[in-house]
Phi, psi and omega in degrees: 000148184286164176264143179278137177227143177243130181230168179234122178232119183051041176082000179253136178272137177229138177241137177206166177262142179218148173267353178284166170300138183303317181297323177293318178298321178293319178298320178297314179297322178296321177298314179299317179300316179296317179295318179294321180297323177299317181292316180297324179296320179291327180216083185294349182263002177292147177289161177300324179296315179297316179299318180297315181294315180295324176297314179299318179295318179295318179292320178298321178299316178296319179297314180299321179296318180293317179297318178298315178298319180297316179298320178296318178295320179298320177295323180294322182287326182292000000 
């Protein structure tokens, strides 16, 4: 069973269970908070829902770029 962790994202507290190391889960939440803060800084009047969606899209974009780079490296190694 997972360990409970409490994090703060854009001033809101969230509690969830994780199988990851607690410190790693906190670092992930801090990354999300930083990404969300950038969006809020650019448009402070956006709703929390809009900020959440744009944050998710930005993080997904970064993930896709890393996966693409990894696939390219795997092809290079083969």
